[in-house]
C-alpha positions as CSV (number, residue, x, y, z in Angstrom):
1,M,48.9,17.4,-25.3
2,E,47.7,19.0,-28.4
3,K,44.0,20.0,-28.5
4,R,42.0,18.1,-31.0
5,R,40.8,20.3,-33.8
6,Y,37.5,19.6,-35.6
7,E,35.9,20.8,-38.7
8,E,33.6,23.8,-38.1
9,V,32.3,24.1,-41.7
10,A,31.7,21.6,-44.4
11,Y,30.3,21.5,-47.9
12,A,27.6,19.1,-49.0
13,L,28.7,16.6,-51.6
14,D,25.5,14.6,-51.7
15,F,22.1,14.7,-50.0
16,L,20.2,11.5,-49.4
17,P,16.7,12.6,-48.3
18,R,15.5,9.0,-47.8
19,G,18.5,7.8,-45.8
20,K,20.9,5.1,-46.7
21,A,21.9,1.5,-46.1
22,G,24.5,1.2,-43.4
23,F,26.7,-1.7,-42.4
24,G,25.2,-5.2,-42.8
25,R,21.4,-4.9,-42.4
26,E,21.6,-1.6,-40.7
27,F,19.6,1.2,-42.4
28,I,19.8,4.9,-41.6
29,A,16.2,6.2,-42.0
30,D,17.0,9.9,-41.4
31,S,18.1,12.1,-44.2
32,V,21.8,11.9,-44.7
33,V,24.4,14.3,-46.1
34,Q,27.9,13.4,-47.3
35,M,30.2,16.4,-47.0
36,I,33.8,17.5,-47.0
37,G,35.3,19.7,-44.3
38,E,36.7,23.1,-45.1
39,A,39.7,23.2,-42.9
40,F,41.2,19.6,-43.2
41,F,39.3,18.2,-46.1
42,T,37.7,15.6,-43.8
43,L,35.1,13.4,-45.5
44,L,32.1,13.2,-43.2
45,E,28.6,11.9,-43.1
46,A,25.8,13.4,-40.9
47,T,22.1,13.1,-40.4
48,V,20.0,16.2,-41.3
49,R,17.1,17.7,-39.4
50,S,13.7,16.4,-40.6
51,D,12.4,19.6,-42.1
52,V,15.5,20.5,-44.0
53,T,16.6,20.1,-47.6
54,I,20.3,20.5,-48.5
55,N,21.7,21.6,-51.8
56,I,24.8,20.1,-53.3
57,N,27.9,22.4,-52.6
58,E,26.0,24.1,-49.8
59,K,28.1,25.4,-47.0
60,L,27.0,23.9,-43.6
61,Y,28.0,24.7,-40.1
62,I,29.0,21.5,-38.3
63,G,30.8,22.8,-35.2
64,K,30.0,22.2,-31.5
65,E,27.5,25.0,-31.2
66,T,23.8,24.8,-32.3
67,R,23.6,23.6,-35.9
68,D,20.7,24.9,-38.0
69,K,20.6,22.0,-40.6
70,V,22.9,19.2,-39.5
71,N,21.5,17.1,-36.7
72,H,24.2,14.6,-35.8
73,I,27.7,13.9,-37.2
74,L,27.8,10.1,-37.9
75,G,31.5,10.3,-38.4
76,R,34.3,10.2,-40.9
77,I,33.7,8.3,-44.1
78,A,36.2,6.7,-46.5
79,Y,36.3,7.8,-50.2
80,E,35.1,4.4,-51.2
81,K,31.9,4.9,-49.2
82,L,30.9,8.1,-51.0
83,T,28.0,8.0,-53.4
84,S,28.7,8.4,-57.1
85,T,27.3,11.9,-56.9
86,A,29.5,12.8,-54.0
87,K,32.6,11.5,-55.8
88,S,31.8,13.5,-58.9
89,E,31.2,16.7,-56.8
90,L,34.4,16.2,-54.8
91,P,36.8,17.9,-57.3
92,V,34.4,20.9,-57.7
93,V,34.1,21.5,-54.0
94,V,37.9,21.0,-53.3
95,E,38.7,23.6,-56.0
96,M,36.1,25.9,-54.5
97,I,37.7,25.6,-51.0
98,V,41.2,26.1,-52.4
99,K,40.1,29.2,-54.3
100,Q,38.4,30.6,-51.2
101,Y,41.4,30.1,-49.0
102,A,44.0,30.8,-51.7
103,D,46.3,32.7,-49.2
104,K,46.6,29.5,-47.1
105,Y,47.8,27.5,-50.1
106,V,50.0,30.2,-51.5
107,Q,51.6,30.3,-48.0
108,F,52.3,26.6,-48.5
109,F,54.5,27.5,-51.5
110,N,56.3,30.1,-49.4
111,S,57.1,27.8,-46.5
112,A,57.1,24.1,-47.6
113,Q,60.1,22.1,-46.6
114,A,61.7,18.8,-47.6
115,V,59.8,15.7,-46.4
116,T,63.0,13.5,-46.7
117,P,66.6,14.2,-47.4
118,R,65.9,13.3,-51.1
119,M,62.4,14.6,-51.6
120,H,60.8,18.1,-51.2
121,S,57.1,18.6,-50.4
122,F,56.7,20.3,-53.8
123,E,57.6,17.0,-55.5
124,L,54.4,15.5,-54.1
125,L,52.3,17.9,-56.1
126,P,51.2,16.4,-59.5
127,G,53.3,17.7,-62.4
128,I,56.1,19.1,-60.2
129,G,59.5,17.4,-60.4
130,K,63.0,18.4,-59.4
131,K,63.3,21.1,-62.1
132,Y,60.1,22.9,-61.0
133,M,60.9,22.3,-57.3
134,W,64.2,24.1,-57.6
135,H,62.6,26.9,-59.6
136,I,59.9,27.4,-56.8
137,V,62.6,27.4,-54.1
138,N,64.8,29.9,-55.9
139,Q,61.9,32.2,-56.7
140,R,60.5,32.2,-53.1
141,E,64.0,33.0,-51.7
142,R,64.0,36.2,-53.9
143,K,60.6,37.3,-52.9
144,P,57.6,35.5,-51.2
145,F,54.8,34.5,-53.5
146,Q,51.6,36.7,-53.4
147,S,49.1,34.6,-55.3
148,F,48.6,31.6,-57.5
149,Q,49.0,33.8,-60.5
150,D,52.3,35.1,-59.1
151,I,53.5,31.5,-58.6
152,Q,52.5,30.6,-62.1
153,E,54.2,33.7,-63.7
154,R,57.5,33.4,-61.8
155,T,57.9,29.6,-61.9
156,E,56.2,28.7,-65.2
157,I,54.1,25.9,-63.5
158,P,51.1,25.5,-65.7
159,D,48.5,25.9,-62.9
160,P,49.7,25.7,-59.3
161,M,46.1,25.9,-57.9
162,K,45.1,22.8,-60.0
163,A,48.2,21.0,-58.7
164,V,47.1,21.6,-55.1
165,V,43.5,20.5,-55.9
166,K,44.8,17.3,-57.6
167,R,47.0,16.6,-54.6
168,V,44.1,16.9,-52.2
169,I,42.1,14.5,-54.4
170,E,45.0,12.0,-54.4
171,E,45.2,12.2,-50.7
172,L,41.5,11.5,-50.3
173,T,41.3,8.7,-52.9
174,N,44.5,6.8,-52.4
175,D,46.5,5.7,-49.4
176,Q,49.4,8.2,-49.3
177,K,52.6,7.9,-47.3
178,Y,52.9,11.7,-47.0
179,R,50.0,14.0,-46.6
180,L,50.3,17.7,-47.3
181,F,46.7,19.0,-47.0
182,T,44.5,16.2,-45.5
183,R,44.3,14.1,-42.3
184,Q,44.5,10.3,-42.2
185,T,41.0,8.8,-42.2
């Protein structure tokens, strides 16, 4: 049985110092933070310690050990339940995470496979069709990609990093049959 993996670090999308309305008549009186996980792009909600203020885009430890700012993880949250501030910050934070872990996403371009006999993983990225897909496959067979800039120069894809960011946002905002970078909520 595979060990369950959890987010260790998340980035704040919105901070609600006065709490928020829950389901039905329920009200969460504690300060609440809406955030996105760094490893799996999991949308989460948590209560915050009483003496703490959290800034938007702030990196927060949410692992199993002692947390300095986050009190209790309330659970996963659907995109529709995010505040308007959290929704507007989401693309900024996703891009920040993809830039920070560029090697991981460049490795995706070096190792991605077909998802069906008729469709390759690359075709799930916005702006990449059969032509670009074959161009990527042929270039990576010659030499593995080293960076997003290398991918862009050798394949002529306008902005491969933006394509990854857009795909992550699509996976978080819409129900997708195939997921490349996120987990099912």
